[in-house]
VOBA-1610 file (N, C-alpha, C; in pm, whole numbers, padded with zeros to 5 digits, always signed):
BEGIN
Met-12877+06625-01518Met-12967+06644-01403Met-12960+06525-01307Arg-12955+06404-01362Arg-12954+06285-01277Arg-12835+06281-01183Pro-12710+06314-01230Pro-12596+06314-01137Pro-12615+06411-01020Ile-12678+06526-01048Ile-12700+06624-00941Ile-12798+06568-00838Val-12907+06508-00889Val-13006+06448-00798Val-12943+06337-00715Asn-12865+06251-00779Asn-12800+06141-00708Asn-12706+06192-00599Gln-12633+06299-00630Gln-12539+06354-00533Gln-12612+06409-00412Ile-12723+06479-00435Ile-12801+06535-00324Ile-12859+06423-00238Ile-12914+06320-00303Ile-12974+06209-00229Ile-12868+06132-00151Asn-12750+06116-00207Asn-12643+06048-00135Asn-12605+06122-00007Ile-12611+06254-00012Ile-12584+06334+00108Ile-12694+06313+00212Ile-12819+06304+00165Ile-12933+06290+00256Ile-12933+06155+00326Ile-12898+06047+00252Ile-12912+05912+00309Ile-12780+05853+00353Ala-12672+05929+00350Ala-12540+05876+00381Ala-12537+05807+00517Asp-12498+05677+00517Asp-12479+05599+00640Asp-12602+05597+00730Arg-12721+05595+00671Arg-12844+05592+00750Arg-12927+05470+00712Asn-12990+05410+00812Asn-13076+05294+00791Asn-13217+05342+00763Leu-13260+05330+00638Leu-13390+05384+00599Leu-13507+05298+00644Leu-13480+05181+00701Leu-13587+05102+00761Leu-13628+05158+00897Asn-13539+05235+00955Asn-13568+05299+01084Asn-13681+05400+01066Pro-13792+05389+01142Pro-13904+05482+01127Pro-13863+05629+01140Ala-13766+05658+01227Ala-13721+05797+01245Ala-13655+05849+01118Glu-13575+05763+01052Glu-13510+05804+00927Glu-13613+05818+00815Arg-13709+05728+00814Arg-13816+05734+00713Arg-13893+05866+00727Tyr-13921+05904+00850Tyr-13990+06030+00878Tyr-13906+06148+00831Arg-13777+06142+00857Arg-13686+06250+00816Arg-13686+06268+00665Val-13678+06157+00591Val-13680+06163+00445Val-13812+06221+00395Gly-13924+06181+00458Gly-14054+06234+00420Gly-14062+06385+00437Leu-14006+06437+00547Leu-14006+06581+00571Leu-13922+06655+00467Ile-13805+06600+00436Ile-13718+06664+00338Ile-13787+06674+00202Glu-13848+06562+00159Glu-13917+06563+00030Glu-14034+06660+00030Ser-14110+06663+00139Ser-14227+06750+00148Ser-14189+06897+00137Trp-14088+06937+00214Trp-14048+07078+00211Trp-13984+07117+00078Ala-13911+07025+00016Ala-13854+07052-00116Ala-13967+07072-00218Ser-14070+06988-00212Ser-14184+06999-00304Ser-14261+07128-00280Ile-14284+07161-00155Ile-14359+07283-00122Ile-14285+07405-00175Ser-14155+07412-00150Ser-14076+07528-00194Ser-14073+07539-00346Gly-14047+07427-00414Gly-14042+07430-00560Gly-14175+07466-00622Asn-14284+07410-00570Asn-14416+07438-00627Asn-14463+07580-00599Leu-14425+07634-00485Leu-14461+07773-00455Leu-14394+07867-00556Leu-14268+07844-00584Leu-14197+07926-00682Leu-14261+07913-00820Leu-14293+07790-00860Leu-14350+07768-00992Leu-14492+07825-01004Thr-14569+07818-00898Thr-14704+07874-00901Thr-14700+08023-00930Ile-14611+08093-00864Ile-14598+08238-00884Ile-14556+08269-01028Ile-14455+08196-01076Ile-14405+08221-01211Ile-14512+08195-01316Lys-14579+08079-01307Lys-14679+08042-01406Lys-14801+08133-01403Met-14846+08169-01283Met-14965+08251-01274Met-14941+08391-01330Val-14827+08449-01298Val-14796+08583-01348Val-14791+08584-01499Phe-14717+08492-01559Phe-14703+08492-01704Phe-14827+08435-01773Gly-14904+08352-01702Gly-15029+08303-01759Gly-15130+08416-01773Leu-15138+08502-01672Leu-15228+08617-01679Leu-15181+08718-01783Leu-15050+08739-01790Leu-14997+08834-01887Leu-15020+08788-02031Ser-15013+08655-02054Ser-15030+08603-02190Ser-15172+08555-02217Asn-15260+08563-02115Asn-15400+08523-02128Asn-15412+08377-02171Ser-15330+08290-02110Ser-15327+08149-02147Ser-15397+08064-02042Ile-15507+08000-02078Ile-15578+07913-01986Ile-15493+07790-01952Ala-15416+07743-02050Ala-15331+07626-02024Ala-15223+07660-01921Leu-15163+07779-01934Leu-15059+07818-01839Leu-15118+07849-01702Ile-15236+07911-01700Ile-15305+07937-01573Ile-15345+07805-01507Ala-15396+07712-01588Ala-15431+07580-01535Ala-15307+07511-01479Asp-15196+07528-01548Asp-15071+07470-01502Asp-15029+07534-01369Ala-15054+07664-01353Ala-15021+07733-01228Ala-15106+07678-01113Val-15235+07657-01142Val-15324+07602-01039Val-15283+07459-01005His-15238+07386-01106His-15187+07251-01081His-15069+07256-00985Ser-14977+07350-01007Ser-14863+07365-00917Ser-14910+07405-00777Ala-15014+07491-00771Ala-15069+07530-00641Ala-15130+07410-00570Ser-15200+07325-00646Ser-15259+07205-00586Ser-15151+07112-00536Asp-15035+07114-00604Asp-14924+07033-00557Asp-14870+07084-00424Ile-14881+07216-00399Ile-14842+07270-00269Ile-14929+07209-00160Phe-15060+07211-00185Phe-15152+07155-00087Phe-15132+07005-00071Ser-15107+06937-00182Ser-15086+06793-00172Ser-14957+06762-00097Ser-14854+06845-00117Ser-14729+06825-00042Ser-14749+06856+00106Leu-14837+06952+00136Leu-14872+06979+00276Leu-14944+06858+00337Val-15030+06796+00257Val-15099+06675+00303Val-14997+06565+00331Val-14897+06551+00243Val-14790+06454+00265Val-14716+06484+00394Leu-14685+06612+00415Leu-14613+06655+00536Leu-14693+06621+00662Ile-14821+06658+00661Ile-14906+06630+00777Ile-14921+06480+00797Gly-14934+06407+00687Gly-14947+06262+00696Gly-14828+06198+00764Phe-14706+06240+00729Phe-14587+06186+00792Phe-14577+06226+00939Met-14621+06349+00970Met-14615+06396+01109Met-14711+06317+01198Val-14833+06291+01146Val-14930+06213+01224Val-14885+06067+01233Ala-14830+06015+01123Ala-14787+05875+01121Ala-14676+05848+01222Lys-14604+05953+01261Lys-14493+05939+01356Lys-14542+05923+01500Lys-14670+05954+01526Lys-14722+05944+01662Lys-14707+05802+01717Lys-14680+05793+01845Lys-14660+05663+01909Lys-14794+05588+01920Pro-14788+05455+01933Pro-14910+05376+01951Pro-14985+05419+02078Asp-15114+05402+02078Asp-15196+05430+02195Asp-15299+05318+02208Pro-15377+05317+02316Pro-15474+05208+02335Pro-15570+05190+02217Glu-15607+05298+02151Glu-15700+05289+02039Glu-15630+05247+01910His-15501+05271+01902His-15423+05236+01783His-15295+05164+01828Pro-15307+05038+01867Pro-15193+04966+01923Pro-15076+04946+01827His-15102+04956+01697His-14995+04941+01598His-14948+05075+01542Gly-14983+05183+01610Gly-14937+05314+01567Gly-15031+05379+01466His-14984+05488+01406His-15066+05568+01316His-15007+05573+01175Gly-14925+05473+01142Gly-14852+05476+01015Gly-14940+05480+00891Arg-15061+05423+00899Arg-15145+05422+00780Arg-15204+05559+00748Thr-15179+05656+00834Thr-15217+05794+00802Thr-15150+05839+00673Glu-15033+05783+00647Glu-14960+05816+00524Glu-15043+05778+00402Tyr-15115+05666+00409Tyr-15195+05623+00296Tyr-15321+05709+00284Leu-15374+05754+00398Leu-15487+05846+00395Leu-15445+05978+00330Ala-15319+06018+00356Ala-15267+06140+00293Ala-15264+06124+00142Gly-15223+06006+00096Gly-15223+05980-00048Gly-15362+05986-00106Leu-15460+05938-00031Leu-15599+05944-00076Leu-15647+06088-00085Gly-15604+06171+00012Gly-15640+06313+00008Gly-15581+06384-00112Ile-15458+06347-00147Ile-15393+06405-00265Ile-15473+06373-00390Ser-15521+06251-00400Ser-15596+06210-00519Ser-15725+06291-00534Val-15791+06319-00423Val-15914+06398-00429Val-15885+06540-00479Ile-15777+06599-00429Ile-15737+06733-00472Ile-15712+06737-00623Leu-15641+06637-00672Leu-15606+06635-00815Leu-15729+06614-00904Ile-15815+06523-00866Ile-15934+06496-00948Ile-16023+06619-00954Gly-16039+06689-00841Gly-16119+06812-00839Gly-16058+06920-00926Ala-15925+06934-00919Ala-15858+07035-01001Ala-15873+07004-01150Gly-15861+06876-01186Gly-15877+06836-01326Gly-16015+06868-01379Gly-16118+06845-01297Gly-16255+06878-01337Gly-16272+07027-01361Ala-16209+07108-01277Ala-16218+07253-01292Ala-16152+07299-01422Phe-16042+07237-01459Phe-15973+07275-01582Phe-16056+07240-01706Ile-16126+07127-01700Ile-16211+07089-01812Ile-16322+07193-01831Tyr-16379+07237-01722Tyr-16484+07340-01728Tyr-16429+07470-01788Asn-16314+07516-01739Asn-16256+07641-01787Asn-16218+07633-01934Ser-16165+07519-01977Ser-16129+07503-02118Ser-16255+07504-02206Ser-16365+07448-02157Ser-16491+07450-02233Ser-16539+07594-02251Ile-16528+07673-02145Ile-16567+07814-02154Ile-16482+07888-02256Arg-16352+07859-02255Arg-16261+07923-02350Arg-16301+07892-02494Leu-16330+07768-02522Leu-16368+07731-02657Leu-16501+07794-02697Ala-16595+07796-02603Ala-16728+07850-02634Ala-16723+07999-02661Lys-16638+08072-02589Lys-16633+08218-02602Lys-16521+08267-02693Gly-16441+08173-02745Gly-16334+08211-02836Gly-16224+08292-02770Ile-16189+08257-02647Ile-16081+08325-02575Ile-15953+08248-02599Tyr-15853+08318-02654Tyr-15730+08250-02691Tyr-15609+08308-02618Ala-15504+08230-02616Ala-15382+08273-02548Ala-15305+08374-02633Ser-15230+08459-02562Ser-15143+08556-02629Ser-15000+08525-02588Pro-14931+08442-02663Pro-14797+08399-02623Pro-14697+08512-02623Ser-14598+08499-02538Ser-14490+08597-02531Ser-14362+08522-02498Ile-14250+08584-02528Ile-14122+08522-02498Ile-14106+08495-02348Pro-14142+08591-02259Pro-14130+08562-02115Pro-14213+08441-02072Ala-14335+08428-02131Ala-14420+08314-02095Ala-14355+08183-02137Ile-14299+08182-02256Ile-14234+08061-02306Ile-14113+08026-02220Val-14035+08128-02182Val-13919+08106-02094Val-13964+08051-01959Ala-14076+08105-01906Ala-14129+08059-01777Ala-14166+07912-01782Val-14225+07870-01893Val-14265+07730-01907Val-14142+07639-01916Val-14041+07681-01988Val-13918+07602-02000Val-13853+07585-01862Ile-13849+07694-01784Ile-13794+07686-01649Ile-13876+07589-01564Ala-14008+07596-01579Ala-14097+07508-01503Ala-14070+07361-01535Ile-14050+07331-01663Ile-14024+07193-01703Ile-13897+07140-01637Leu-13793+07222-01636Leu-13666+07180-01577Leu-13678+07158-01426Ile-13745+07252-01357Ile-13760+07241-01212Ile-13844+07119-01176Lys-13956+07100-01248Lys-14044+06988-01216Lys-13980+06853-01247Glu-13898+06848-01349Glu-13830+06722-01380Glu-13729+06690-01270Phe-13663+06794-01218Phe-13571+06774-01106Phe-13646+06723-00984Leu-13760+06786-00950Leu-13838+06744-00834Leu-13892+06602-00852Tyr-13930+06568-00976Tyr-13979+06432-01002Tyr-13871+06329-00969Arg-13753+06348-01023Arg-13644+06252-01000Arg-13608+06245-00852Phe-13606+06360-00787Phe-13572+06367-00645Phe-13674+06292-00560Ser-13803+06321-00581Ser-13909+06258-00502Ser-13922+06109-00532Ala-13910+06072-00660Ala-13924+05931-00698Ala-13814+05846-00636Gln-13692+05894-00637Gln-13582+05816-00579Gln-13599+05802-00428Leu-13638+05910-00361Leu-13660+05902-00216Leu-13778+05809-00185Gly-13885+05816-00267Gly-14000+05730-00248Gly-13965+05583-00261Lys-13880+05551-00358Lys-13838+05412-00377Lys-13748+05366-00263Leu-13663+05455-00215Leu-13570+05418-00109Leu-13641+05382+00021Ile-13750+05454+00051Ile-13822+05425+00176Ile-13954+05351+00149Asn-13974+05310+00024Asn-14094+05234-00015Asn-14221+05307+00027Ser-14230+05434-00013Ser-14345+05517+00025Ser-14432+05546-00096Glu-14555+05493-00094Glu-14650+05519-00201Glu-14685+05668-00207Thr-14685+05733-00091Thr-14720+05875-00086Thr-14613+05960-00154Leu-14486+05933-00129Leu-14380+06009-00195Leu-14376+05979-00344Leu-14403+05854-00381Leu-14408+05821-00523Leu-14525+05893-00590Gly-14635+05907-00516Gly-14748+05984-00568Gly-14712+06129-00588Asp-14639+06185-00491Asp-14596+06324-00504Asp-14500+06339-00622Ala-14417+06238-00643Ala-14326+06240-00758Ala-14407+06240-00887Trp-14514+06160-00891Trp-14598+06155-01011Trp-14661+06291-01038His-14693+06364-00932His-14743+06501-00949His-14642+06584-01027His-14516+06573-00983His-14412+06652-01049His-14395+06611-01195Arg-14399+06481-01222Arg-14384+06437-01359Arg-14503+06481-01445Ser-14625+06470-01392Ser-14743+06512-01468Ser-14739+06663-01490Asp-14687+06736-01393Asp-14673+06882-01409Asp-14571+06914-01515Ser-14464+06836-01521Ser-14362+06855-01624Ser-14420+06829-01763Leu-14497+06722-01775Leu-14559+06689-01904Leu-14662+06794-01944Ser-14743+06838-01846Ser-14844+06937-01878Ser-14780+07070-01917Ser-14666+07103-01855Ser-14594+07225-01893Ser-14542+07215-02036Ala-14500+07094-02074Ala-14455+07074-02212Ala-14571+07096-02309Leu-14691+07051-02271Leu-14809+07074-02355Leu-14843+07222-02363Val-14827+07292-02252Val-14850+07437-02250Val-14754+07506-02346Leu-14630+07463-02344Leu-14529+07522-02434Leu-14570+07505-02580Ile-14617+07385-02615Ile-14662+07361-02752Ile-14783+07447-02785Ala-14874+07463-02685Ala-14993+07545-02707Ala-14957+07691-02733Leu-14862+07743-02657Leu-14820+07882-02676Leu-14753+07900-02812Leu-14670+07805-02850Leu-14604+07815-02981Leu-14704+07798-03095Gly-14813+07723-03069Gly-14914+07702-03173Gly-14979+07830-03219Arg-14985+07930-03134Arg-15046+08058-03171Arg-14970+08124-03286Tyr-14840+08102-03288Tyr-14758+08162-03394Tyr-14788+08100-03529Phe-14849+07981-03529Phe-14880+07912-03654Phe-15029+07914-03685Gly-15100+08002-03616Gly-15242+08019-03643Gly-15332+07915-03579Leu-15279+07832-03490Leu-15359+07731-03420Leu-15412+07790-03290Tyr-15512+07876-03301Tyr-15557+07957-03188Tyr-15627+07874-03078Ser-15692+07768-03116Ser-15768+07689-03018Ser-15682+07584-02948Leu-15557+07576-02988Leu-15470+07472-02932Leu-15457+07487-02781Asp-15455+07611-02734Asp-15443+07639-02591Asp-15557+07574-02512Ala-15680+07595-02556Ala-15796+07540-02486Ala-15799+07387-02495Tyr-15768+07334-02614Tyr-15768+07188-02630Tyr-15661+07123-02540Phe-15547+07187-02530Phe-15443+07132-02443Phe-15481+07146-02296Gly-15569+07244-02266Gly-15622+07253-02130Gly-15696+07125-02094Phe-15770+07069-02192Phe-15838+06941-02172Phe-15737+06828-02147Val-15630+06827-02226Val-15530+06721-02214Val-15463+06727-02077Ile-15429+06848-02034Ile-15367+06864-01902Ile-15461+06815-01792Ala-15589+06849-01807Ala-15689+06806-01708Ala-15694+06654-01699Leu-15685+06587-01814Leu-15688+06441-01814Leu-15565+06382-01745Phe-15449+06446-01765Phe-15328+06404-01696Phe-15349+06411-01544Ile-15408+06523-01500Ile-15428+06544-01356Ile-15526+06442-01299Ile-15636+06421-01369Ile-15737+06326-01322Ile-15680+06184-01318Tyr-15603+06148-01421Tyr-15541+06015-01424Tyr-15447+05997-01304Ala-15368+06101-01275Ala-15277+06094-01160Ala-15356+06073-01032Gly-15466+06147-01017Gly-15549+06134-00897Gly-15606+05995-00881Leu-15657+05938-00990Leu-15716+05804-00985Leu-15611+05698-00954Lys-15493+05713-01010Lys-15386+05616-00986Lys-15343+05618-00841Ile-15327+05738-00785Ile-15287+05749-00645Ile-15396+05695-00554Ala-15523+05723-00587Ala-15635+05674-00507Ala-15636+05521-00505Arg-15614+05461-00620Arg-15614+05314-00628Arg-15502+05255-00543Asn-15381+05311-00555Asn-15268+05256-00480Asn-15284+05277-00330Ser-15335+05394-00290Ser-15354+05422-00148Ser-15461+05331-00089Cys-15570+05312-00160Cys-15677+05223-00112Cys-15625+05080-00101Ser-15541+05040-00196Ser-15486+04905-00192Ser-15403+04885-00067Arg-15322+04985-00029Arg-15241+04975+00092Arg-15330+04974+00217Leu-15434+05056+00218Leu-15525+05059+00332Leu-15598+04927+00350Leu-15624+04858+00239Leu-15694+04730+00244Leu-15601+04612+00275Gly-15472+04643+00288Gly-15378+04538+00326Gly-15314+04466+00210Ala-15268+04541+00110Ala-15202+04479-00005Ala-15077+04402+00038Ala-15050+04293-00030Ala-14933+04212+00003Ala-14805+04290-00026Pro-14704+04275+00057Pro-14576+04345+00033Pro-14506+04286-00088Asp-14405+04357-00136Asp-14335+04308-00255Asp-14257+04180-00223Gln-14234+04102-00325Gln-14171+03970-00310Gln-14031+03981-00251Glu-13960+04086-00284Glu-13823+04102-00235Glu-13820+04112-00083Leu-13913+04190-00026Leu-13919+04204+00120Leu-13951+04069+00185Gln-14044+03996+00127Gln-14080+03866+00183Gln-13961+03771+00184Glu-13885+03770+00077Glu-13768+03683+00069Glu-13662+03724+00171Glu-13645+03855+00193Glu-13547+03903+00290Glu-13584+03859+00431Val-13713+03865+00465Val-13757+03824+00598Val-13735+03673+00616Ile-13770+03594+00516Ile-13751+03449+00522Ile-13603+03415+00542Cys-13517+03479+00466Cys-13372+03454+00478Cys-13321+03494+00615Cys-13373+03602+00668Cys-13332+03650+00800Cys-13366+03546+00907Ala-13485+03487+00898Ala-13526+03385+00995Ala-13442+03259+00982Arg-13407+03221+00861Arg-13331+03098+00837Arg-13187+03108+00888Glu-13138+03230+00913Glu-13001+03247+00960Glu-12981+03200+01103Ile-13089+03188+01180Ile-13079+03148+01320Ile-13050+02998+01330Asp-12952+02963+01411Asp-12920+02822+01432Asp-13040+02748+01490Gly-13070+02634+01432Gly-13182+02554+01479Gly-13305+02568+01392Val-13308+02669+01306Val-13422+02689+01215Val-13397+02607+01090Leu-13482+02509+01066Leu-13466+02423+00948Leu-13526+02487+00824Asp-13634+02561+00842Asp-13699+02628+00730Asp-13795+02733+00786Ala-13840+02822+00700Ala-13936+02926+00739Ala-14039+02940+00627His-14165+02960+00665His-14271+02966+00564His-14394+03035+00624Asp-14503+03037+00547Asp-14631+03097+00590Asp-14610+03237+00649Leu-14539+03319+00574Leu-14509+03455+00619Leu-14626+03548+00593Glu-14660+03631+00692Glu-14761+03735+00676Glu-14701+03867+00725Ile-14713+03970+00642Ile-14662+04102+00679Ile-14779+04202+00675His-14810+04256+00789His-14917+04355+00800His-14853+04494+00801Asp-14884+04572+00702Asp-14819+04701+00679Asp-14892+04813+00751Tyr-14820+04882+00841Tyr-14875+05000+00909Tyr-14786+05121+00882Gly-14748+05136+00757Gly-14662+05248+00720Gly-14518+05218+00757Ser-14460+05298+00846Ser-14321+05277+00887Ser-14307+05160+00983Trp-14419+05111+01037Trp-14418+04999+01132Trp-14491+04880+01070Lys-14441+04760+01098Lys-14502+04640+01043Lys-14519+04534+01152Val-14616+04448+01133Val-14635+04332+01220Val-14615+04208+01132Ile-14518+04126+01170Ile-14481+04009+01090Ile-14512+03881+01168Thr-14581+03792+01100Thr-14607+03658+01154Thr-14538+03556+01063Ile-14461+03465+01125Ile-14386+03369+01045Ile-14382+03234+01115His-14389+03127+01037His-14377+02990+01088His-14235+02942+01063Ile-14174+02881+01166Ile-14040+02823+01148Ile-14045+02675+01184Glu-13971+02597+01107Glu-13960+02454+01135Glu-13836+02428+01218Ile-13852+02349+01327Ile-13740+02313+01413Ile-13743+02162+01439Asn-13636+02113+01492Asn-13629+01971+01528Asn-13733+01940+01635Gly-13821+01843+01606Gly-13927+01811+01699Gly-13881+01748+01828Asn-13753+01704+01835Asn-13701+01642+01956Asn-13640+01741+02054Leu-13637+01868+02016Leu-13580+01969+02105Leu-13669+01989+02227Ser-13608+02031+02337Ser-13685+02061+02457Ser-13768+02187+02434Leu-13873+02202+02514Leu-13957+02320+02503Leu-13876+02447+02527Glu-13785+02440+02622Glu-13702+02557+02653Glu-13615+02595+02535Lys-13552+02497+02470Lys-13465+02525+02355Lys-13547+02577+02237Ala-13665+02519+02214Ala-13751+02564+02104Ala-13794+02708+02127His-13827+02740+02252His-13868+02877+02285His-13753+02974+02265Asp-13632+02930+02298Asp-13513+03015+02281Asp-13489+03046+02133Ile-13506+02946+02046Ile-13489+02968+01902Ile-13593+03067+01851Ala-13718+03050+01896Ala-13825+03140+01853Ala-13795+03283+01893Glu-13743+03302+02014Glu-13711+03437+02061Glu-13598+03498+01979Gln-13501+03416+01942Gln-13390+03467+01860Gln-13441+03514+01724Val-13532+03436+01665Val-13590+03475+01536Val-13668+03605+01551Glu-13749+03614+01655Glu-13828+03735+01679Glu-13737+03857+01694Asp-13631+03841+01774Asp-13541+03954+01799Asp-13469+03998+01671Gln-13420+03901+01593Gln-13343+03936+01473Gln-13431+03998+01366Val-13547+03940+01342Val-13637+03996+01240Val-13686+04135+01283Ser-13721+04149+01410Ser-13771+04279+01460Ser-13665+04386+01449Glu-13540+04349+01480Glu-13431+04446+01475Glu-13399+04487+01333Asn-13400+04392+01242Asn-13362+04420+01103Asn-13470+04494+01025Phe-13598+04470+01059Phe-13707+04526+00979Phe-13798+04621+01057Tyr-13756+04658+01178Tyr-13831+04753+01261Tyr-13980+04716+01265Cys-14006+04600+01327Cys-14143+04549+01328Cys-14168+04471+01456Asn-14292+04433+01476Asn-14329+04341+01583Asn-14341+04202+01520Thr-14264+04105+01569Thr-14258+03974+01506Thr-14322+03867+01595Ile-14404+03786+01535Ile-14468+03674+01605Ile-14426+03546+01535Val-14368+03453+01611Val-14316+03329+01553Val-14402+03211+01597His-14438+03129+01500His-14512+03005+01527His-14418+02887+01499Leu-14410+02795+01597Leu-14320+02682+01586Leu-14386+02561+01521Asp-14318+02502+01423Asp-14365+02379+01358Asp-14259+02270+01381Pro-14283+02173+01469Pro-14187+02064+01491Pro-14172+01981+01363Ser-14050+01943+01333Ser-14023+01865+01213Ser-13940+01744+01250
//
């Protein structure tokens, strides 16, 4: 499966600069539509066979896939809004809409998990058990394979463009794959006289969903509050500034994250005997090079040395 995913992703990103906001937007749309299409197919398959086999775990899994459709729509809308140009009210653009989309996904998942806990409690109280069938088991196996493919696809794209929202969507696919595996065990348990396994696994699936929602909420809130960028990005920006002739060192870097757009403030050390004109020229070169390489607005502060 991994070679297939890698081949598809190589076609998508071939000779493209993923730091470019337009390319980042394009990747977000591709992942969103792939997730929507895959989850729509799985929702239909799981719901049909869940109703036929009277399995709360499989029905819960179908609703989970349906919630992933809505969450992928939220991702899609988030990327579309984030692409809007800056305006007087939002001078740095609308990129953080992507993080709001991630927060919306978390709310959807937590609510769905709570509903599954309630339904599983009803099943246990009333003694309603699943009726496994070969088609239902086949449907779950197909679901596991599809969701694992979508997980790998979304996770790799999310890492390539450093998108918490796409990584969150990938986590949805992985949690759906795991929950489908639990459903498969629950259906097979009926053959061994473990009739309540279906309802108990409904609880486990619900916990997976709620955990995913809480994790995405935490990461999205962290980005909205201005979490520090990863160390690798900071080192790349510092190295980029040091490449300019006349820059003795660079430090006190601040990166303000607005999704696909960033505002970078950096201090550079220069020879204190340089003329004001020459010092200003060096600062402009640093601003131009950093802005071009990282698609950002760069502000340089001069420190004479």
